[in-house]
N, C-alpha and C positions, 0 to 999 in steps of 0.2 A: 178408480177415480183419481185423477191427477191432483196432487197436492198443490197448494199455493206456492210453496217453495220451489217445487219442480217446474211449475209454470213460469215462475220468475227466472229461473236459470235458463229455461228454454228460450224465452223472449230475449234475454241478455245474449244467449248464444247466437241467435239470429242477427242481432246487432253486431256482435263481434265478427262474425263471418262476413257480413256485408262490408264492414270496414276493411277487413283483410283483402277482399276482392278489389274494392275501390282503390286501396293503397297500392296494390301491386300494379294496377293500370297507371295510376298517377305517378308512381316512382319511375316509370320508363319514359316519361315525357321530358322534353328539353326544359320546360318551365320548372319542373321540380329540381332538375340538376342545377339550374341557375340559382334556385332558392338556397342551395347548400353552400354557395360561394360567399365567403365573407373575408374580412381582413386577414392578411397573412402575416404572422409574426416574423420578425427578422431572424430570431435565433431562439435556441433553448435557454431558459433561465438557468437550468442545471441538468445534468445527466443522472437519472436515478441509477441505483445499483442494479446491474443486469442479473445478479444472483437472485433477485426477488422473483424471477420467473421460474426458477428451478423446481419449485414445488408443484408447478402445473404440468410439467413434462419431463418424465424420465424415459420418454419414448425415443428409441434409437433407430427406427426404421429409415429415417432420412438423414441419419448422421453422416457427415461427409466433410471433406476438405473442399473449400470453395474453389480453390485454384484448379481442381480437376473437373469442374463443371463447364458445360457449354451453355451460356446463358440464353443464346438465341434459340435453343431447342428445349429449354427447361419447361416452358409452358405448353409445348406442342405435343408432348407424349400422351398416350392414352392411359388414363387412370380411372379407377373405379370411383363411384360416388363418394365413398368413405375416404379414399386417398386424396381426392380433390379437396375435400374439406380440410384435411390435415395439411396439405400443401398451402392452401390459401389462407389458413389461419396463422401461418408463419411461426408456430410454436417450435418448429425445427431450428429456429435461430439459436435456441439454447444448446444445440448440439454442434454448432460450427466451431472450427478451430479459429479462435480469436486472434491468433498470430498471423493468419493469412492476410494477404492483400485483399481489401474489401471491394476492389473495383468490379469484380465479377458479381458480387452481391448487389452492388448498386445498379448494375445493368439488369439483373433479374427484377429488381424493384421498379426500375425505369420502364421496362417492358410491361410489367404488371399495370402500372399507372396508365400506360398508353391504351390498354385494352379494357380496363375494368373500372374506370371511374364513372361509368353509367350503370345503373342498377341492373343486376343479374341475380336471380332468386337465390341460388346456392351461395355465390360469392358474397352477397350482401345479406345473408342470413345473420340475425343478431349476434349469435354466439361466435360465428366466424369473424365478423367485423370486430367484435370486442377483443377477441384474442389477438387478432392481427394488429390492432392499434396498440394494445399492451406490449406486444412483442417488438413493434417498431420503436415505441418510445423508450422501452427499457434496453434496447440494443442500439439506440441512436448514436452512441459514442463511436462505435465501430463503423456503423453505416455511413456517418458523415465525415469520418476522418479522411482528410486529404480530398474531399469532394469539391467540385466547382460550385459556383454560386447558383447556376441554373438548376442543378440536381437538388441542391439544398432547398431552394425555393419550392420546387415541384413536390418534393418529399413532404415538407411541412404543410403545403396546401392540401395534399392528399389526406393527411391526418385530419386537418380541419374539416374538410368536406365530409369525411366518413363520421367524424365525431358529431358534426351538426346533424347528420342523419339520425344517429342514435338519440340525440337529445330531443329532436322533433317528435320522435315516436315513443319516447319513454312512457308518457302518460297512457298510452294504449297497451302497454305490456302487462300481462297478468301472470306470467311465469316468474316466480321469485328468483330462480337461478339466473335468468336473463336480466332481471332487474339489478342484481348485485354486479353482474358483468358490466352493464351499461354505466352504473354509478362509479365503478372503478376506473373506467376509461375517462369519464367526465372529470373525476378528481385528478387523475394524472394530467389531463390536458390543462386544467386550471392551475396546476402547480408548475408545470414546465414552461407554460406560455403566460407571461404576465398579462398579455392582452385579453386572456380568457379566464381571468380569476373568478368571474361570475359563475363559471361552471363548477368551480371548487365550492363556493358558498352554497349554491343551489343543491349540489349533490350531498353535502353534509346534512342539510335539512331532510332530504329524502332518505338518506341512510338511517337517520334516527327513526323515521317513520317505519322503515322496513324492519329494524331491530325490534321495535315495539309490537309489530303485528305478526312477525314470523316466528318468534321464540317464546317459550314459556319462561317463568320466573327463574328456572334453573339453567337456562341457556340451551334448551333442547328444542329443535324445530317442531312446529305444530304439525308438520307432515309426518312426524314420528319416524323419520328416515335418518339412520346414521350416515348415509351417503350425503344427504343434504347438509348435515352437520359438518362433515369434513370439507365439502366444497366451499361453503360459506366461510368457514374458518380460514381457509387459504386466502380468500379475497380480503377478509378483514386484516389478516397479517400483512399482506402486501400494502394495503391502504395505510396502515399504521406506520410501517417502515418508510414509505415514501413521504408521508407527512413529516416524519422525523428528519429525513434527508433534506427536506425543504425548510427545515428549522421552523416549523409551525407547531402550534399547540395541538396535541392529540386529544380529541373530545373524550370526556369521561364516559359517555355512553359506549364508545368504541372500546375503550380500555376494559370496561366492565363486562361487555358481552364476550370479548376475547378470553378473558379469564374464565368465565363460565363455560364457554365452548371447549376450551382446552381441558378443563376438568372432565367434561362429558366424554371427550375423545379418549382421554387417559383411562377412564373407567371402563370403556367399551373395547379397548384394545385387547385383542385375543392373544393367547400364547403363540399363535402363528403370525403375530404382528399385522393383523388385519382387523376389519370390523365385522361384527356378526351380520348375517344375511337376513335382515328384517326390513320390510317396507321400502323397497327400491334400492337396496344396497347390492353392490357387485364386489368381487374380490379385488382388493387394492393393497399392495404391499406398502405398509406405512413407514418402512425404513427411510425412504427418501424424505418423507414429511418430518420425521423426528430429527434427521440430520439437519434439516432446514431450521427447526426450532432451536437446536443446539448451537447453530451458527450465530444466532442472535442472543444466545445465553438467556433464553426465556425459561423461567422456572414455573413449573405447573404445580399448583397446590394439590394436596392430597385429595383425591376425588371423593365426593359424597356417594352414598350407595343409592341404587335404584333410580338413576337419572333416566328420564324419558320412559319410566315404567318398564324398563328392561332390567330384570333382576339378575344379578351376578352371584353365583354360588361357587365358592372356591374352597378346596381342601386338598392339600398335598398335590397329587397328580391329576385330580379331577376338577374340571371347570365347566360350569353350565351357564348358558345365557337363556333366560326365560322371558318370553314376551307376554306381558300381562297388563296391557293398556287398552283403553277405549280407542275406537277408530278415530281418525282425524275428522274434522268438519269437512263437509262436502267439497268446499273450494280448496282444501289442502290435500285431497285424496287421490290425485292422479297417479301416484306411485304406490299407493297402499296395496299390500299383499294380504290376502284373506287367511291369516294364520294366528289368530289370538290363541294364547296358551301353547304356541309352538316353542321349540327350544333347539339349541345347538349344544353339542357336547364335545369337550376336548379331554383327551387322556394323554398324559405325559407329553404335553405340548403339541399333540397331533389331533387334528379334527377327525371325529368319528361320526357323529350325527350332525346333519346339516339341513338347512332349508335349500330351496332350489337356486336362490339368487335371482336377480332381476335381469330379464333378457333384453334390456334396452340397447346393449352393444351388439346384439345379434340380428334381430328383425322385429317387426311389429307383431308378428304371430308369436314369437318367442316371448316378447314382453307380456302379451296377454295370457299365454299359457302359464307363465311363471307367477301370475297373480292368483291362480286358483288355489283353493284349500288343499287339493290333492298334491300340490307341489311343495307343501310345507310339512314339517314333522309335527303333525297335529291330528286331531280327530275329524273325520268326515262322515256325515250321515246321509244315507240314500244318494250317494254320489253327487251331492250338491255342494256348491261353494258357500262359504259362510256369509259373504256379502255378494250382492249382485252388482253388476256394472252397467252403466248407461249403454243402451244399444243404439240410441239415436245418433246417426251420422253427424247431424247438426251440432249436437252437444260434444261429440268426440273431437270434431274439428276445432271447436272453440277451446275446450278445456283439457282434452285427453280423456281417458276412461275414468270418470269419476264413479264413486260408489253410489248405489241407490238405497241400500238398506243399512240402517244403523243398528247398533246393539250396545249392551252395557257389560262391563266387567263386574262380577259379583264377588262379595265376601273375600276380598284379597287379604291374605295373612302372610306374614314373614316371621320366621323364628330362627334363632341361632343359639343352640345349647351346646353343652360339652359333648353330647352324643351325636347331634344331627344338625344340619342346615336344611331348611325346608321352606318352600313357597307353596301356598295354596291359593287357588282362584277359580272362578267359574265365569261363564258367559251365557247370555240368553239369545244368541244369534239364531238358534234353531227353534225358538219358542213359538214364533208366529206361524211358521209354515209346517213344522213337524211336532209342535207342542212338547219340545224337549229342552232340558237344561244340561249343560256339560260342566263338570267340575274336574279339575286336574290338580294333583299335588305332585311335586317333584322335589327330591332332596338328595343329600349326600350323607350316607351313614359313615360317621367319622371313625367309629370303632372297627367296622368291618371293611372300610374303604370300598364302598360300592354305591352306585346310583340306584335309588328306588323311586318308582313312579306308580301312580294310581289314577285311572280315568273312571269317573263315575257319571253315568248317563241316567237322567231321571225323566221319564215320560209322564206328563201330567194326565194323560188318558191312554187307554190301550186300544184306541180305534185304528191306529195306523201301524203298518208293518215297518219296522225301523231296521235298516241294515247299517252296520257300523264298520268303519275301516280306520284303524289307528296306524299311521305311517311313521316310519323312522328311516329317513333317507340317509344312506351311507355316503360318505364323501367319496368322490371319484377315485378309483384305484383300489378301494377296499373291497374285499370279498367276504361272503358269509356262506356257511354250509350248515345244513340241518343235522342235528344229532339223532341218534336212534330213538330217544324218548319222544321226539316230535314237538315238545314245547320249549326246546332250547336250541339256540343257534350259536355257532362259533364264528366270531368276527376276526378274521386274520389280518393283523396290522402289518407284520413282517414275519420273517422266518422264525424269530425268537419271541415274538410278542403277539398275544391274542386276548380277546375279551369274550365273555359269555353273555348272551342276551337270553333271558328266560321269562316266562309268563305263566300265569295260572290257567291260561286258555289253551285249548287244543288246536285251534285253527290258526296256526302260525306259519307264515310262508315268506318266500323271497320273490320279489317281482323286479323286473327290469324298470329302470326309471331314466330320467334325463336331468342334467344339471345345466343351469343357465348363467352361472355366476361369473364366467369368464368372457372371452372374446368369441367363443363358438360353443355349440351344443356338445356336451360330453355325456357319454353313457355312464350310468352308475346303477347301483342296486338299492332296493328298498325293502326293509323289513315291514311286514304288514300283519297286524292282528285283526281278523275279520270275524263277523258273526251276525246273527239276527237276534234282536231283543225278544225274548219270550215272555218277560214280565215287564212291569212298569219301571223297573230299576235294574241297572247292570253295572257291576264293578269289575274292572279289569286291572289286575296288578302286574307289574313288570319290573325287572331290574337288570342292571348291567354291572358285571364284576370281572375282575382279572381272572384269567384262567390260571389255575395253580398247576 
């Protein structure tokens, strides 16, 4: 039977999809194009610091010297869908040689305006427009230097037309990432153009609403995604610095959320200078981000522990990130990965045990596969994923793949003694369908310098045959070999460094797996402890230690 909540989301999805179809048709009309034309400012009130864009793009594929380009052929080459997005969002402006004559760049922008000021689905996609306007405004000093009046007027008019489009459609946007992108553009336009100061005031009010609805009291996103945390923080930083450049008062709500966001990021920054791969995260080198922070001399307070219910265990060379939080609410779950009680493990600053990462940069299929429980370093029963995802095309087109089944984290405990750091927790995700509870404890033995773990499966009745698989995904590039005893594996890190993985179970094996955390699918290996429950309770002990 369909629940009232599901029915509500389905009806809302029908409405959202209908609006999307109607808008795409309406956007292509001449009437809509005329509605975007409004007064054109005579000049920029000030030119924001172009360095503010550097945290958004360390991508060098289109790095070039402008003088070596043929602007007349720039837009005529054949590019992939992804390459077109990257060209049309103009983030590559951060890679140009700013000492070059900008006449070629102006010709590229002039030709773009000649062909693209009428709606085209890819070029006018929200994120593409937002990044394009940000790039244009933050690089306007070099773009407009020595330009004639006609180009300057057309350039500013193009910014206004595209900004008006974003503002008109902001109220229909349900994606929080796109919301912050739009608000950033509106704030920029309201600061650099005195004639559009209402954009600035409007956006500050909407920004405060977004902060209140998207973050918990510790500054962690309700999506439970470290990736969302990083992306929003970048936009908040840009907004703050531009407001300061314009000599305006920075709102307290913005200052407060930034302080909390930075604490969260600092807490979750791994020894490899990245974020752990939970709930929509991909591999992203944070070196560029921290250089950005240091440029503005921003000091980050000492992080609190267990922000976002991602527990961090550290002792000497061992670092563990343990996911022990309830799933997000349905409307925040489009990037949630089914891995409660999953973990990632670093030894001597090198990643050993990983989750799959989120396949958003690869394909829709990779994105879906990377959300299954089997793609996480977690327990999987009867080859089923911990949470189900909406299968309705109507729902998916409107929201993305939202979760269908909820669950709760049980009996969370955290202790730190002179002998051991340990976290214990359970979940009831398998209770309804398989009548099972799962409890996991994971810790670092400080005395013996080893990682210890225990998985406990409790079946409330013995009517069902329960197959269990506990997976430990090895980071790509690492290999493992089975020892003679059968219940121990050798994880080879490099020629002179290795770890031993051992368990009390006999059925220990190595499987091939795949990793989705980068720009393409990578092969890796996976340690698997498998078996069939013979009684109503099963306890599996395992440990990881340095090979002596």
